[in-house]
N, C-alpha and C positions, 0 to 999 in steps of 0.2 A: 203542775195542774192543781187548781184549787180543790182541796179534799171535799169541800161542800158540794161541788159539782158532781164528783164521783159518788158521794153518798146519795145525792138526789137521783142520779141514774140508777143506783142500786134499789132505791125505793120504787122507782118507776117500773123496774123489771121484776120486782118480787112482791110488791104490795097487791096488785100493780096499780099504778096511777093511770087515769085516763090520759091519753097522749096530749090532748089540748091543755089540760091542767099542768102536765109535766113541762110542756114547751113554754107556757106562760111563766112558770117558776124558774125555768132554766134561763130564759132571757133576762129576768130580773137579776138572778145571781151572776150571770156572765157579763151583764152590763149593756148588751146590745144583741140584736138578732144575728148580726154577723159573727160575733164572738160565740154565740150559742151554736150556730151552724158549724163553726170551726171545731168546737168541742165534740159535736156529734160525729164529725168526720173521723175522729180518732178513737172514739169509744164504742160506736155501734159496730157490730160484727161486719166484716168484709170477707165473704167466703172466697174471694180470689186469693186470699192469704192462707187458705185452709190446707192446701196440699203439701204438707211436709214430706209425705210419702205419696208419690204419684199413683193415681188409681190404676194405671197400666204398668206398674212396676213389675219387671220380669221375674222377680223373686216370689211374687205373691199371686194367689188366685182370690177371686171374690164371687159371691153369689147371693141372691136373695134367699132368705130362710123364713119359714113360717112354722110356728109351734101352736097348732090349734088349741091344745088343751090349756095353754096359757093365754090364749087370745092375743098373740103377739106375732107381728111380722117384723123383719129386720134385715140387717146387712151382715153377712158372714165374710170375714177375711181370714186367709190361712196361708201358711208357707207352702209353695207349690211342691216342695219335696215331701210334704206329709200328705197332700191331697185334701179333698174337701170333707172326707169322712172324719168326724170327730170321734177319736178313740182313746185319747190319753188325757188331755187337759183342755180346759176351756176358760177363757176370760170373757166375762160379760161386761160390756161397756155401756154405762147408763148415762143418757144425755142430760143436758140442762133443761130449763123450762122453756126452751125453744123447740124441743123435740129432736127427732133424728134429722140431722143436717150434714152437709159436706164436712164440717169440722169433726163431728163425732165419728163419721165414717173414716176419716183420716186417722183419728186416734185408734180406731180398731186396727187399721193397717200397721200402726206403730207397734201394737202388741203382737201382731202377726210377724213383723220383722224380728221381734225378740224371740220368736219360736212357738208362739201359741196360736191355737184357733181362737178367734175373737168374734163374738156375736154382739152386735149393737141393736137391741130391740127398740121398737117404736112404741112407747107406752100410750100413744094416742091411737093405736090401731083400732080399738073398739069404737072410737069416735070418728073414724074415717081416715085416720092417718095424719101425720104432720102436715099442716098447710104451708104454702110458700110464704104467706104473709106472717111476719113475726108477731105483730100485734094481735092477730087472730090466735096464734099459738099461745101467747101469754094469757089471753082471755080464757082459752080452753084449760090451761093449767090451773088457773084460779078457781075453776069449777070442778076439777078432776076429783074422782073418788079415790082418795089415797088408800082406803082399805082394799079396793079393787086392785090398785097398783101393787101393793105388797103381796096380795094373794097371787097375782100373776107372776111376780118375781119368784116367789117360793115355788110355784108350780113349774116354772122354767128350770130351776135347779133340780127338782124332783124328776122332771122329764128326762134330763140328760143322765142323771144318776141311775135311773131305772133302765135306760138303754145300755149303759156301761157302768156297772157298779164300782169298778176300780177307778173311774174317772175322777180327777181332781178339778175342782171348780173355784175360780176366783171371780171377784166382781170389783170394778172400779167405776166410780161415779163422780160427776162434777156438778157443783151447785145443787140444784134440785135433785140431780142424780146422786150426789154425795149423801144427801139426807135419805134418799131411797135405799142406798146400800146399807146405811146404818140401821134402818128399820127392817130391811130384808134379812139382815143377819139375825134378827131376833126371832124370825119365823121360819128360817131355812137351815135346819141343822146339818144339811148336806153341804153347805157352803164351807169351803176350806180356808179362804182368805178374803177379806173385804177391805177396800181402800176408799176412803172418802176425801175428795178434794173439796174443802170449804163447804162441808155438809152439816146441816143442823143435827142435833142429837135425836135419837128415837125416844119413845116413851121410857122414862127411867125405870119404871117398874118391870119393864120387859128385858132390861139389859142382861140379867142373869141367865137368860135363855140363849145367849150368844155362844156358839161353839167355834166359830171361825177365829183365826188370828186377824186382828184389826190393825189398820194403820190410818191415821188422820193427818191431813195437811191443811194448815191454816195460814191465811195472810194476816199479818199483825195489824193491818189497818181495817180489817173486816169486822167492825164492832158487832154487827147484827148476828153473824154466825158465831163469833167468838164468845158471845154471852152464853152459849149452850155448851161450851167446851169443858169447863171445869166440872159441872155437875155430871156430865157424861163420863169423863175420865174417873171421877170419884166412884161412880157406880160400877164401872168396869173393874177398878181396883178391888172394890168390896166383893165383887162376884168372882174374882180370880180369872177374868178374861184376859188372854194374852193380847197386848196392844202396844203400839208405839204412836207417839204424837210429835209432830214437828211444826214449829212456828217459823214463818219466813218474814224477817224484818223488812219493813218498807214495802210490803206487798199488800195489794188490795184483794178483794173478792175477784175471782176469775183470773188470777195471775197466770194460770196455765194456758189460757186461751189466746193464741197469737192472732186470731182474727179481730181482736179488739186491742189495737196497739197501745192505747193509753193505760190499760190495766195489765197488759202482759209484762212479766218480769222474767227475762230469759234465764238468768242464773237460777232463780228459784224454780222455774218450770222444769228445767233440765234436771236439777238435783232431785226434785220431788218425783219426777218420772223414773229416774234411775233407781231411787229407793223403792218405788212401786214394783218395778220389774225384778229387782233383787228379791223382794218378798215373794212374788209369784214363782220365781225360779226355785226358791227354797221350799215353798209350801205346796206347789203343784207338781213337783218332780215325781 
């Protein structure tokens, strides 16, 4: 696949570009409307591919969960053997700039299969929740108040820590959510571990406030996000923040998301997820 097409799609989803402008540029790059449609068929998310762990998996339970103090509603997945009551550890799963969708709910179930309670909040809750239309969702994220997002994330950590002071909390985020985890770590001293999949760096002047153990996963072809990698890592080194960073060769942005076949890299996705679960098992035990 032409890397210029993938880069254009990344610009469309993160700048974001107006869809009409995006399609015009895509047709020009692809060479024809037919070729452009073929490209879209393999790069745009298809949530029929989302269920790695079935929603009715007998090992798991799930329930809606609302945390009013954080202005967040979301999806809770948990091992049935533990029950719905969160009492020992929690993994917060933060979505991409499409909001809370079937793929992210599935990622929460994967964390639950690994033995954790997993809560996937919808950061569009104050705006009426994630819409079904992805273009509308992206437009909402382009206008979202990030200061509000980070406050809500920090409040979420505080809420659970206050309920159960011995609780260990981790957070994992993807794309927009990866950047949110990085920023969340600077304002949530109660966070024990944070993992960012292809997330941009937080404000460098705030990095010294991070108390969590951090892990970052990057796709080698993801130039936009990777431009923030070195300054972030240098700031963490200077501040003595415990961190690990992994680069996955041949991988683009969103390499963990199997609903987008063109960008999904199975080997990298599985390795990054295993490293993430290993970190959580170490830090949230």
